[in-house]
PDB file with one MODEL, atoms N, CA, C and O in Angstrom:
MODEL        1
ATOM      1  N   CYS A   1     -14.074 -89.146 -67.068  1.00  0.00           N
ATOM      2  CA  CYS A   1     -14.886 -88.349 -66.685  1.00  0.00           C
ATOM      3  C   CYS A   1     -14.431 -87.035 -66.057  1.00  0.00           C
ATOM      4  O   CYS A   1     -13.982 -87.034 -64.910  1.00  0.00           O
ATOM      5  N   HIS A   2     -14.541 -85.842 -66.821  1.00  0.00           N
ATOM      6  CA  HIS A   2     -13.525 -84.673 -66.079  1.00  0.00           C
ATOM      7  C   HIS A   2     -14.522 -84.073 -64.594  1.00  0.00           C
ATOM      8  O   HIS A   2     -15.731 -84.078 -64.828  1.00  0.00           O
ATOM      9  N   LEU A   3     -14.168 -83.630 -63.303  1.00  0.00           N
ATOM     10  CA  LEU A   3     -14.726 -82.974 -62.869  1.00  0.00           C
ATOM     11  C   LEU A   3     -14.645 -81.644 -62.977  1.00  0.00           C
ATOM     12  O   LEU A   3     -13.437 -81.432 -63.083  1.00  0.00           O
ATOM     13  N   VAL A   4     -15.124 -80.775 -63.008  1.00  0.00           N
ATOM     14  CA  VAL A   4     -15.487 -79.303 -63.480  1.00  0.00           C
ATOM     15  C   VAL A   4     -16.057 -78.685 -61.887  1.00  0.00           C
ATOM     16  O   VAL A   4     -17.035 -79.207 -61.351  1.00  0.00           O
ATOM     17  N   ARG A   5     -15.520 -77.852 -61.422  1.00  0.00           N
ATOM     18  CA  ARG A   5     -15.610 -77.036 -60.599  1.00  0.00           C
ATOM     19  C   ARG A   5     -16.256 -75.711 -60.804  1.00  0.00           C
ATOM     20  O   ARG A   5     -16.092 -75.152 -61.888  1.00  0.00           O
ATOM     21  N   PRO A   6     -17.168 -75.000 -59.625  1.00  0.00           N
ATOM     22  CA  PRO A   6     -18.023 -74.035 -60.400  1.00  0.00           C
ATOM     23  C   PRO A   6     -17.197 -72.950 -60.783  1.00  0.00           C
ATOM     24  O   PRO A   6     -16.212 -72.890 -60.048  1.00  0.00           O
ATOM     25  N   GLN A   7     -17.220 -72.098 -61.627  1.00  0.00           N
ATOM     26  CA  GLN A   7     -16.463 -71.247 -61.439  1.00  0.00           C
ATOM     27  C   GLN A   7     -16.185 -70.015 -60.270  1.00  0.00           C
ATOM     28  O   GLN A   7     -15.068 -69.561 -60.025  1.00  0.00           O
ATOM     29  N   SER A   8     -17.536 -69.555 -59.567  1.00  0.00           N
ATOM     30  CA  SER A   8     -17.501 -68.761 -58.460  1.00  0.00           C
ATOM     31  C   SER A   8     -16.773 -69.640 -57.428  1.00  0.00           C
ATOM     32  O   SER A   8     -16.116 -68.866 -56.733  1.00  0.00           O
ATOM     33  N   GLN A   9     -16.618 -70.712 -57.077  1.00  0.00           N
ATOM     34  CA  GLN A   9     -15.646 -71.464 -55.918  1.00  0.00           C
ATOM     35  C   GLN A   9     -14.327 -70.883 -55.936  1.00  0.00           C
ATOM     36  O   GLN A   9     -13.745 -70.161 -55.127  1.00  0.00           O
ATOM     37  N   TRP A  10     -13.849 -71.577 -57.533  1.00  0.00           N
ATOM     38  CA  TRP A  10     -12.564 -71.111 -58.033  1.00  0.00           C
ATOM     39  C   TRP A  10     -12.020 -70.120 -58.232  1.00  0.00           C
ATOM     40  O   TRP A  10     -10.791 -70.082 -58.175  1.00  0.00           O
ATOM     41  N   THR A  11     -12.813 -68.938 -58.547  1.00  0.00           N
ATOM     42  CA  THR A  11     -12.335 -67.247 -58.363  1.00  0.00           C
ATOM     43  C   THR A  11     -11.846 -66.726 -57.059  1.00  0.00           C
ATOM     44  O   THR A  11     -10.721 -66.250 -56.905  1.00  0.00           O
ATOM     45  N   SER A  12     -13.100 -66.885 -55.758  1.00  0.00           N
ATOM     46  CA  SER A  12     -13.366 -66.537 -54.936  1.00  0.00           C
ATOM     47  C   SER A  12     -12.009 -67.365 -53.991  1.00  0.00           C
ATOM     48  O   SER A  12     -11.242 -66.644 -53.354  1.00  0.00           O
ATOM     49  N   ALA A  13     -11.864 -68.513 -53.982  1.00  0.00           N
ATOM     50  CA  ALA A  13     -10.700 -69.006 -53.489  1.00  0.00           C
ATOM     51  C   ALA A  13      -9.553 -68.300 -53.527  1.00  0.00           C
ATOM     52  O   ALA A  13      -9.087 -67.703 -52.557  1.00  0.00           O
ATOM     53  N   HIS A  14      -8.840 -68.361 -55.145  1.00  0.00           N
ATOM     54  CA  HIS A  14      -8.219 -67.607 -55.540  1.00  0.00           C
ATOM     55  C   HIS A  14      -7.573 -66.573 -55.185  1.00  0.00           C
ATOM     56  O   HIS A  14      -6.420 -66.422 -54.779  1.00  0.00           O
ATOM     57  N   PHE A  15      -8.813 -65.544 -55.464  1.00  0.00           N
ATOM     58  CA  PHE A  15      -8.660 -64.132 -55.087  1.00  0.00           C
ATOM     59  C   PHE A  15      -8.200 -64.139 -53.335  1.00  0.00           C
ATOM     60  O   PHE A  15      -7.437 -63.198 -53.118  1.00  0.00           O
ATOM     61  N   LEU A  16      -8.377 -64.646 -52.570  1.00  0.00           N
ATOM     62  CA  LEU A  16      -8.503 -64.819 -51.019  1.00  0.00           C
ATOM     63  C   LEU A  16      -6.748 -65.122 -50.906  1.00  0.00           C
ATOM     64  O   LEU A  16      -5.890 -64.637 -50.169  1.00  0.00           O
ATOM     65  N   LYS A  17      -6.696 -66.016 -51.857  1.00  0.00           N
ATOM     66  CA  LYS A  17      -4.859 -66.351 -51.445  1.00  0.00           C
ATOM     67  C   LYS A  17      -3.818 -65.357 -52.163  1.00  0.00           C
ATOM     68  O   LYS A  17      -2.654 -65.090 -51.865  1.00  0.00           O
ATOM     69  N   ILE A  18      -4.709 -64.862 -53.301  1.00  0.00           N
ATOM     70  CA  ILE A  18      -3.685 -63.676 -54.171  1.00  0.00           C
ATOM     71  C   ILE A  18      -3.944 -62.580 -52.899  1.00  0.00           C
ATOM     72  O   ILE A  18      -2.937 -62.272 -52.261  1.00  0.00           O
ATOM     73  N   ARG A  19      -5.369 -61.915 -52.455  1.00  0.00           N
ATOM     74  CA  ARG A  19      -5.001 -60.849 -51.706  1.00  0.00           C
ATOM     75  C   ARG A  19      -4.219 -60.974 -50.109  1.00  0.00           C
ATOM     76  O   ARG A  19      -3.781 -60.101 -49.361  1.00  0.00           O
ATOM     77  N   LYS A  20      -4.272 -62.364 -49.999  1.00  0.00           N
ATOM     78  CA  LYS A  20      -3.299 -62.638 -48.687  1.00  0.00           C
ATOM     79  C   LYS A  20      -2.031 -62.340 -48.528  1.00  0.00           C
ATOM     80  O   LYS A  20      -1.446 -61.924 -47.528  1.00  0.00           O
ATOM     81  N   PHE A  21      -1.327 -62.782 -50.460  1.00  0.00           N
ATOM     82  CA  PHE A  21       0.086 -62.536 -50.134  1.00  0.00           C
ATOM     83  C   PHE A  21       0.507 -61.088 -51.100  1.00  0.00           C
ATOM     84  O   PHE A  21       1.642 -60.654 -51.295  1.00  0.00           O
ATOM     85  N   GLY A  22      -0.442 -60.684 -51.469  1.00  0.00           N
ATOM     86  CA  GLY A  22      -0.143 -58.823 -52.134  1.00  0.00           C
ATOM     87  C   GLY A  22       0.467 -58.404 -51.169  1.00  0.00           C
ATOM     88  O   GLY A  22       0.544 -58.697 -49.976  1.00  0.00           O
ATOM     89  N   THR A  23       1.020 -57.465 -52.022  1.00  0.00           N
ATOM     90  CA  THR A  23       1.552 -56.319 -50.745  1.00  0.00           C
ATOM     91  C   THR A  23       1.053 -55.133 -50.710  1.00  0.00           C
ATOM     92  O   THR A  23       1.792 -54.249 -50.279  1.00  0.00           O
ATOM     93  N   GLY A  24      -0.288 -54.778 -51.134  1.00  0.00           N
ATOM     94  CA  GLY A  24      -0.973 -54.133 -50.809  1.00  0.00           C
ATOM     95  C   GLY A  24      -1.684 -54.298 -49.293  1.00  0.00           C
ATOM     96  O   GLY A  24      -1.747 -53.571 -48.301  1.00  0.00           O
ATOM     97  N   SER A  25      -2.358 -56.094 -49.754  1.00  0.00           N
ATOM     98  CA  SER A  25      -2.841 -56.491 -48.383  1.00  0.00           C
ATOM     99  C   SER A  25      -1.414 -56.331 -47.385  1.00  0.00           C
ATOM    100  O   SER A  25      -1.624 -56.022 -46.212  1.00  0.00           O
ATOM    101  N   LYS A  26      -0.247 -56.497 -47.744  1.00  0.00           N
ATOM    102  CA  LYS A  26       0.173 -56.390 -46.166  1.00  0.00           C
ATOM    103  C   LYS A  26       0.854 -54.929 -45.816  1.00  0.00           C
ATOM    104  O   LYS A  26       1.664 -54.836 -44.894  1.00  0.00           O
ATOM    105  N   LEU A  27       0.477 -53.824 -46.600  1.00  0.00           N
ATOM    106  CA  LEU A  27       0.640 -52.430 -46.121  1.00  0.00           C
ATOM    107  C   LEU A  27      -0.597 -51.769 -45.405  1.00  0.00           C
ATOM    108  O   LEU A  27      -0.625 -50.749 -44.718  1.00  0.00           O
ATOM    109  N   LEU A  28      -1.857 -52.840 -45.840  1.00  0.00           N
ATOM    110  CA  LEU A  28      -3.263 -52.165 -45.360  1.00  0.00           C
ATOM    111  C   LEU A  28      -3.298 -53.136 -43.848  1.00  0.00           C
ATOM    112  O   LEU A  28      -3.246 -52.601 -42.741  1.00  0.00           O
ATOM    113  N   ASN A  29      -3.357 -54.052 -43.974  1.00  0.00           N
ATOM    114  CA  ASN A  29      -3.200 -54.993 -42.705  1.00  0.00           C
ATOM    115  C   ASN A  29      -1.456 -55.407 -42.418  1.00  0.00           C
ATOM    116  O   ASN A  29      -0.837 -56.430 -42.710  1.00  0.00           O
ATOM    117  N   TRP A  30      -1.090 -54.360 -41.849  1.00  0.00           N
ATOM    118  CA  TRP A  30       0.030 -54.164 -41.146  1.00  0.00           C
ATOM    119  C   TRP A  30       0.590 -55.559 -39.974  1.00  0.00           C
ATOM    120  O   TRP A  30       1.626 -56.215 -40.075  1.00  0.00           O
ATOM    121  N   ASP A  31      -0.534 -55.686 -38.875  1.00  0.00           N
ATOM    122  CA  ASP A  31      -0.423 -56.415 -37.812  1.00  0.00           C
ATOM    123  C   ASP A  31      -0.481 -58.261 -38.157  1.00  0.00           C
ATOM    124  O   ASP A  31       0.135 -59.135 -37.546  1.00  0.00           O
ATOM    125  N   SER A  32      -1.474 -58.436 -39.377  1.00  0.00           N
ATOM    126  CA  SER A  32      -1.878 -59.577 -39.681  1.00  0.00           C
ATOM    127  C   SER A  32      -0.531 -60.543 -39.669  1.00  0.00           C
ATOM    128  O   SER A  32      -0.484 -61.657 -39.148  1.00  0.00           O
ATOM    129  N   PHE A  33       0.539 -59.884 -40.348  1.00  0.00           N
ATOM    130  CA  PHE A  33       1.483 -60.794 -40.960  1.00  0.00           C
ATOM    131  C   PHE A  33       2.257 -61.293 -39.878  1.00  0.00           C
ATOM    132  O   PHE A  33       2.142 -60.862 -38.730  1.00  0.00           O
ATOM    133  N   SER A  34       3.184 -62.356 -40.279  1.00  0.00           N
ATOM    134  CA  SER A  34       4.393 -62.690 -39.214  1.00  0.00           C
ATOM    135  C   SER A  34       5.217 -61.597 -39.148  1.00  0.00           C
ATOM    136  O   SER A  34       5.133 -60.603 -39.869  1.00  0.00           O
ATOM    137  N   LEU A  35       6.371 -61.878 -37.887  1.00  0.00           N
ATOM    138  CA  LEU A  35       6.936 -61.453 -37.508  1.00  0.00           C
ATOM    139  C   LEU A  35       8.042 -61.262 -38.648  1.00  0.00           C
ATOM    140  O   LEU A  35       8.451 -62.303 -39.164  1.00  0.00           O
ATOM    141  N   GLY A  36       8.605 -59.975 -39.127  1.00  0.00           N
ATOM    142  CA  GLY A  36       9.539 -60.100 -40.073  1.00  0.00           C
ATOM    143  C   GLY A  36       9.148 -60.046 -41.476  1.00  0.00           C
ATOM    144  O   GLY A  36       9.920 -60.082 -42.434  1.00  0.00           O
ATOM    145  N   THR A  37       7.621 -59.937 -41.514  1.00  0.00           N
ATOM    146  CA  THR A  37       7.415 -59.523 -42.965  1.00  0.00           C
ATOM    147  C   THR A  37       7.568 -58.178 -43.583  1.00  0.00           C
ATOM    148  O   THR A  37       7.899 -57.894 -44.734  1.00  0.00           O
ATOM    149  N   ALA A  38       7.172 -57.201 -42.308  1.00  0.00           N
ATOM    150  CA  ALA A  38       6.853 -55.517 -42.587  1.00  0.00           C
ATOM    151  C   ALA A  38       8.346 -55.008 -42.902  1.00  0.00           C
ATOM    152  O   ALA A  38       8.510 -54.161 -43.780  1.00  0.00           O
ATOM    153  N   PRO A  39       9.536 -55.580 -42.112  1.00  0.00           N
ATOM    154  CA  PRO A  39      10.965 -55.093 -42.773  1.00  0.00           C
ATOM    155  C   PRO A  39      11.089 -55.340 -43.805  1.00  0.00           C
ATOM    156  O   PRO A  39      11.574 -54.472 -44.530  1.00  0.00           O
ATOM    157  N   VAL A  40      10.716 -56.639 -44.380  1.00  0.00           N
ATOM    158  CA  VAL A  40      11.331 -56.680 -45.736  1.00  0.00           C
ATOM    159  C   VAL A  40      10.390 -56.325 -46.836  1.00  0.00           C
ATOM    160  O   VAL A  40      10.771 -56.394 -48.005  1.00  0.00           O
ATOM    161  N   VAL A  41       9.073 -55.917 -46.499  1.00  0.00           N
ATOM    162  CA  VAL A  41       8.638 -54.931 -47.669  1.00  0.00           C
ATOM    163  C   VAL A  41       8.606 -53.465 -47.703  1.00  0.00           C
ATOM    164  O   VAL A  41       8.138 -52.646 -48.494  1.00  0.00           O
ATOM    165  N   VAL A  42       9.278 -53.387 -46.549  1.00  0.00           N
ATOM    166  CA  VAL A  42       9.506 -51.563 -46.441  1.00  0.00           C
ATOM    167  C   VAL A  42      10.826 -51.445 -47.226  1.00  0.00           C
ATOM    168  O   VAL A  42      10.953 -50.504 -48.010  1.00  0.00           O
ATOM    169  N   GLY A  43      12.208 -52.697 -46.999  1.00  0.00           N
ATOM    170  CA  GLY A  43      13.350 -52.759 -47.437  1.00  0.00           C
ATOM    171  C   GLY A  43      13.305 -53.099 -48.639  1.00  0.00           C
ATOM    172  O   GLY A  43      14.304 -52.811 -49.298  1.00  0.00           O
ATOM    173  N   LEU A  44      12.094 -53.861 -49.394  1.00  0.00           N
ATOM    174  CA  LEU A  44      12.373 -53.988 -50.895  1.00  0.00           C
ATOM    175  C   LEU A  44      11.623 -52.750 -51.316  1.00  0.00           C
ATOM    176  O   LEU A  44      12.170 -52.307 -52.326  1.00  0.00           O
ATOM    177  N   PHE A  45      10.504 -51.947 -50.921  1.00  0.00           N
ATOM    178  CA  PHE A  45      10.114 -50.825 -51.537  1.00  0.00           C
ATOM    179  C   PHE A  45      10.936 -49.593 -51.570  1.00  0.00           C
ATOM    180  O   PHE A  45      10.872 -48.794 -52.504  1.00  0.00           O
ATOM    181  N   PHE A  46      11.761 -49.438 -50.473  1.00  0.00           N
ATOM    182  CA  PHE A  46      13.307 -48.613 -50.205  1.00  0.00           C
ATOM    183  C   PHE A  46      14.248 -48.714 -51.286  1.00  0.00           C
ATOM    184  O   PHE A  46      14.452 -47.876 -52.164  1.00  0.00           O
ATOM    185  N   ILE A  47      14.805 -49.841 -51.124  1.00  0.00           N
ATOM    186  CA  ILE A  47      15.784 -50.079 -52.554  1.00  0.00           C
ATOM    187  C   ILE A  47      15.280 -50.284 -54.053  1.00  0.00           C
ATOM    188  O   ILE A  47      16.065 -50.021 -54.964  1.00  0.00           O
ATOM    189  N   GLY A  48      13.997 -50.744 -54.338  1.00  0.00           N
ATOM    190  CA  GLY A  48      13.106 -50.166 -55.618  1.00  0.00           C
ATOM    191  C   GLY A  48      13.434 -48.753 -55.867  1.00  0.00           C
ATOM    192  O   GLY A  48      14.105 -48.288 -56.789  1.00  0.00           O
ATOM    193  N   SER A  49      12.800 -48.091 -54.809  1.00  0.00           N
ATOM    194  CA  SER A  49      13.025 -46.686 -55.250  1.00  0.00           C
ATOM    195  C   SER A  49      14.356 -46.262 -54.904  1.00  0.00           C
ATOM    196  O   SER A  49      14.836 -46.296 -56.038  1.00  0.00           O
ATOM    197  N   VAL A  50      14.894 -46.049 -54.484  1.00  0.00           N
ATOM    198  CA  VAL A  50      16.646 -46.113 -54.867  1.00  0.00           C
ATOM    199  C   VAL A  50      16.696 -46.259 -55.945  1.00  0.00           C
ATOM    200  O   VAL A  50      16.672 -45.222 -56.607  1.00  0.00           O
ATOM    201  N   GLN A  51      16.775 -47.387 -56.589  1.00  0.00           N
ATOM    202  CA  GLN A  51      17.088 -47.560 -57.884  1.00  0.00           C
ATOM    203  C   GLN A  51      16.661 -46.586 -58.977  1.00  0.00           C
ATOM    204  O   GLN A  51      17.379 -45.896 -59.701  1.00  0.00           O
ATOM    205  N   LEU A  52      15.614 -46.663 -58.945  1.00  0.00           N
ATOM    206  CA  LEU A  52      14.653 -45.916 -59.614  1.00  0.00           C
ATOM    207  C   LEU A  52      15.267 -44.811 -59.753  1.00  0.00           C
ATOM    208  O   LEU A  52      15.712 -44.513 -60.861  1.00  0.00           O
ATOM    209  N   PHE A  53      15.383 -44.188 -58.947  1.00  0.00           N
ATOM    210  CA  PHE A  53      16.238 -42.532 -58.776  1.00  0.00           C
ATOM    211  C   PHE A  53      17.322 -42.519 -59.349  1.00  0.00           C
ATOM    212  O   PHE A  53      17.561 -41.642 -60.179  1.00  0.00           O
ATOM    213  N   PHE A  54      18.235 -43.495 -59.037  1.00  0.00           N
ATOM    214  CA  PHE A  54      19.782 -43.965 -59.786  1.00  0.00           C
ATOM    215  C   PHE A  54      19.279 -43.612 -61.373  1.00  0.00           C
ATOM    216  O   PHE A  54      19.534 -42.605 -62.033  1.00  0.00           O
ATOM    217  N   ILE A  55      18.595 -44.621 -61.688  1.00  0.00           N
ATOM    218  CA  ILE A  55      18.397 -44.500 -62.686  1.00  0.00           C
ATOM    219  C   ILE A  55      18.440 -43.732 -64.057  1.00  0.00           C
ATOM    220  O   ILE A  55      19.058 -43.676 -65.120  1.00  0.00           O
ATOM    221  N   GLY A  56      16.968 -42.947 -63.081  1.00  0.00           N
ATOM    222  CA  GLY A  56      17.244 -41.773 -63.602  1.00  0.00           C
ATOM    223  C   GLY A  56      18.025 -40.285 -63.659  1.00  0.00           C
ATOM    224  O   GLY A  56      18.102 -39.297 -64.390  1.00  0.00           O
ATOM    225  N   VAL A  57      18.438 -40.689 -62.663  1.00  0.00           N
ATOM    226  CA  VAL A  57      19.883 -39.544 -63.013  1.00  0.00           C
ATOM    227  C   VAL A  57      20.774 -39.879 -64.045  1.00  0.00           C
ATOM    228  O   VAL A  57      21.141 -38.997 -64.820  1.00  0.00           O
ATOM    229  N   LEU A  58      21.310 -41.439 -64.201  1.00  0.00           N
ATOM    230  CA  LEU A  58      21.960 -42.235 -65.259  1.00  0.00           C
ATOM    231  C   LEU A  58      21.354 -41.400 -66.742  1.00  0.00           C
ATOM    232  O   LEU A  58      21.916 -40.632 -67.524  1.00  0.00           O
ATOM    233  N   GLY A  59      19.925 -41.973 -66.686  1.00  0.00           N
ATOM    234  CA  GLY A  59      18.974 -41.081 -67.803  1.00  0.00           C
ATOM    235  C   GLY A  59      19.373 -39.890 -68.594  1.00  0.00           C
ATOM    236  O   GLY A  59      19.859 -39.779 -69.720  1.00  0.00           O
ATOM    237  N   GLU A  60      19.008 -38.974 -67.627  1.00  0.00           N
ATOM    238  CA  GLU A  60      19.430 -37.432 -67.236  1.00  0.00           C
ATOM    239  C   GLU A  60      21.036 -37.381 -68.108  1.00  0.00           C
ATOM    240  O   GLU A  60      21.103 -36.831 -69.207  1.00  0.00           O
ATOM    241  N   TYR A  61      22.242 -38.011 -67.468  1.00  0.00           N
ATOM    242  CA  TYR A  61      23.421 -37.824 -67.684  1.00  0.00           C
ATOM    243  C   TYR A  61      23.486 -38.538 -68.825  1.00  0.00           C
ATOM    244  O   TYR A  61      24.158 -37.846 -69.590  1.00  0.00           O
ATOM    245  N   ILE A  62      23.059 -39.871 -69.558  1.00  0.00           N
ATOM    246  CA  ILE A  62      23.148 -39.803 -70.672  1.00  0.00           C
ATOM    247  C   ILE A  62      22.489 -38.738 -71.320  1.00  0.00           C
ATOM    248  O   ILE A  62      23.120 -37.907 -71.973  1.00  0.00           O
ATOM    249  N   GLY A  63      21.478 -38.709 -71.210  1.00  0.00           N
ATOM    250  CA  GLY A  63      20.597 -37.416 -72.241  1.00  0.00           C
ATOM    251  C   GLY A  63      21.582 -36.242 -72.412  1.00  0.00           C
ATOM    252  O   GLY A  63      21.520 -35.602 -73.461  1.00  0.00           O
ATOM    253  N   ALA A  64      22.316 -35.967 -71.648  1.00  0.00           N
ATOM    254  CA  ALA A  64      22.744 -34.671 -71.131  1.00  0.00           C
ATOM    255  C   ALA A  64      24.060 -35.144 -72.438  1.00  0.00           C
ATOM    256  O   ALA A  64      24.212 -34.362 -73.377  1.00  0.00           O
ATOM    257  N   ILE A  65      24.767 -36.200 -72.384  1.00  0.00           N
ATOM    258  CA  ILE A  65      26.040 -36.429 -73.235  1.00  0.00           C
ATOM    259  C   ILE A  65      25.862 -36.417 -74.602  1.00  0.00           C
ATOM    260  O   ILE A  65      26.577 -35.823 -75.410  1.00  0.00           O
ATOM    261  N   HIS A  66      24.555 -37.319 -74.923  1.00  0.00           N
ATOM    262  CA  HIS A  66      23.734 -37.249 -76.060  1.00  0.00           C
ATOM    263  C   HIS A  66      23.695 -35.696 -76.841  1.00  0.00           C
ATOM    264  O   HIS A  66      24.171 -35.509 -77.961  1.00  0.00           O
ATOM    265  N   THR A  67      22.981 -34.560 -75.948  1.00  0.00           N
ATOM    266  CA  THR A  67      23.226 -33.221 -76.409  1.00  0.00           C
ATOM    267  C   THR A  67      24.277 -32.640 -77.158  1.00  0.00           C
ATOM    268  O   THR A  67      24.232 -32.136 -78.280  1.00  0.00           O
ATOM    269  N   LYS A  68      25.455 -32.813 -76.198  1.00  0.00           N
ATOM    270  CA  LYS A  68      26.976 -32.637 -76.335  1.00  0.00           C
ATOM    271  C   LYS A  68      27.631 -32.626 -77.596  1.00  0.00           C
ATOM    272  O   LYS A  68      28.094 -31.735 -78.307  1.00  0.00           O
ATOM    273  N   VAL A  69      27.503 -34.419 -77.714  1.00  0.00           N
ATOM    274  CA  VAL A  69      28.154 -34.593 -79.298  1.00  0.00           C
ATOM    275  C   VAL A  69      27.080 -34.648 -80.192  1.00  0.00           C
ATOM    276  O   VAL A  69      27.454 -35.189 -81.233  1.00  0.00           O
ATOM    277  N   THR A  70      25.983 -34.340 -80.227  1.00  0.00           N
ATOM    278  CA  THR A  70      25.625 -34.104 -81.907  1.00  0.00           C
ATOM    279  C   THR A  70      25.857 -33.172 -82.651  1.00  0.00           C
ATOM    280  O   THR A  70      25.632 -32.109 -82.072  1.00  0.00           O
ATOM    281  N   LYS A  71      26.178 -33.053 -83.599  1.00  0.00           N
ATOM    282  CA  LYS A  71      26.970 -31.861 -84.373  1.00  0.00           C
ATOM    283  C   LYS A  71      26.123 -30.782 -84.979  1.00  0.00           C
ATOM    284  O   LYS A  71      26.053 -30.398 -86.146  1.00  0.00           O
ATOM    285  N   ARG A  72      25.479 -30.377 -83.865  1.00  0.00           N
ATOM    286  CA  ARG A  72      24.403 -29.356 -83.974  1.00  0.00           C
ATOM    287  C   ARG A  72      25.105 -27.850 -83.435  1.00  0.00           C
ATOM    288  O   ARG A  72      25.763 -27.720 -82.403  1.00  0.00           O
ATOM    289  N   PRO A  73      24.826 -26.938 -84.269  1.00  0.00           N
ATOM    290  CA  PRO A  73      25.205 -25.443 -83.169  1.00  0.00           C
ATOM    291  C   PRO A  73      24.703 -25.208 -82.061  1.00  0.00           C
ATOM    292  O   PRO A  73      23.696 -25.875 -81.821  1.00  0.00           O
ATOM    293  N   LEU A  74      25.027 -24.505 -81.286  1.00  0.00           N
ATOM    294  CA  LEU A  74      24.457 -24.484 -79.915  1.00  0.00           C
ATOM    295  C   LEU A  74      23.404 -22.801 -80.323  1.00  0.00           C
ATOM    296  O   LEU A  74      22.448 -22.404 -79.658  1.00  0.00           O
ATOM    297  N   VAL A  75      23.956 -22.156 -81.506  1.00  0.00           N
ATOM    298  CA  VAL A  75      23.183 -21.218 -81.867  1.00  0.00           C
ATOM    299  C   VAL A  75      22.642 -21.151 -83.428  1.00  0.00           C
ATOM    300  O   VAL A  75      23.190 -21.603 -84.433  1.00  0.00           O
ATOM    301  N   VAL A  76      21.662 -20.594 -83.334  1.00  0.00           N
ATOM    302  CA  VAL A  76      21.536 -20.876 -85.034  1.00  0.00           C
ATOM    303  C   VAL A  76      21.488 -19.268 -85.545  1.00  0.00           C
ATOM    304  O   VAL A  76      20.615 -18.557 -85.047  1.00  0.00           O
ATOM    305  N   GLU A  77      22.399 -18.699 -86.515  1.00  0.00           N
ATOM    306  CA  GLU A  77      22.244 -17.277 -86.781  1.00  0.00           C
ATOM    307  C   GLU A  77      21.446 -16.815 -88.350  1.00  0.00           C
ATOM    308  O   GLU A  77      21.671 -17.281 -89.466  1.00  0.00           O
ATOM    309  N   ARG A  78      20.931 -16.253 -88.138  1.00  0.00           N
ATOM    310  CA  ARG A  78      20.165 -15.973 -89.247  1.00  0.00           C
ATOM    311  C   ARG A  78      20.905 -14.660 -90.422  1.00  0.00           C
ATOM    312  O   ARG A  78      20.541 -14.278 -91.535  1.00  0.00           O
ATOM    313  N   GLU A  79      21.963 -14.298 -89.611  1.00  0.00           N
ATOM    314  CA  GLU A  79      22.673 -13.288 -90.488  1.00  0.00           C
ATOM    315  C   GLU A  79      24.494 -12.957 -89.341  1.00  0.00           C
ATOM    316  O   GLU A  79      24.728 -12.830 -88.139  1.00  0.00           O
ATOM    317  N   ARG A  80      25.163 -12.950 -90.347  1.00  0.00           N
ATOM    318  CA  ARG A  80      26.327 -12.365 -89.541  1.00  0.00           C
ATOM    319  C   ARG A  80      26.719 -10.578 -89.663  1.00  0.00           C
ATOM    320  O   ARG A  80      26.427 -10.000 -90.710  1.00  0.00           O
ATOM    321  N   LEU A  81      27.243  -9.973 -88.761  1.00  0.00           N
ATOM    322  CA  LEU A  81      27.188  -8.629 -89.066  1.00  0.00           C
ATOM    323  C   LEU A  81      28.731  -8.576 -88.543  1.00  0.00           C
ATOM    324  O   LEU A  81      29.152  -9.192 -87.563  1.00  0.00           O
ATOM    325  N   ASN A  82      29.469  -7.743 -89.366  1.00  0.00           N
ATOM    326  CA  ASN A  82      30.726  -7.431 -89.313  1.00  0.00           C
ATOM    327  C   ASN A  82      32.039  -8.268 -89.226  1.00  0.00           C
ATOM    328  O   ASN A  82      33.131  -7.834 -88.860  1.00  0.00           O
ATOM    329  N   PHE A  83      31.817  -9.251 -89.534  1.00  0.00           N
ATOM    330  CA  PHE A  83      32.520 -10.205 -90.488  1.00  0.00           C
ATOM    331  C   PHE A  83      32.895 -10.453 -91.382  1.00  0.00           C
ATOM    332  O   PHE A  83      33.428 -11.551 -91.545  1.00  0.00           O
TER     333      PHE A  83
ENDMDL
END
């Protein structure tokens, strides 16, 4: 015999646990978390944003290299005069 919980109890209990540990909740309820959680969250967001910025810079650099090494002419001439 299996015990079956009502679906409404399961979702409400798990929703509260997920909300408690979610980063959005930490940003909204700043004072309700234990000491040291706020600097860790801010540090993680800052380091993540720095990484994303430098990945974008690296992508632009690789894109510039790719356009230089392709064997396309820089200017397409329709007709040459005086050559």
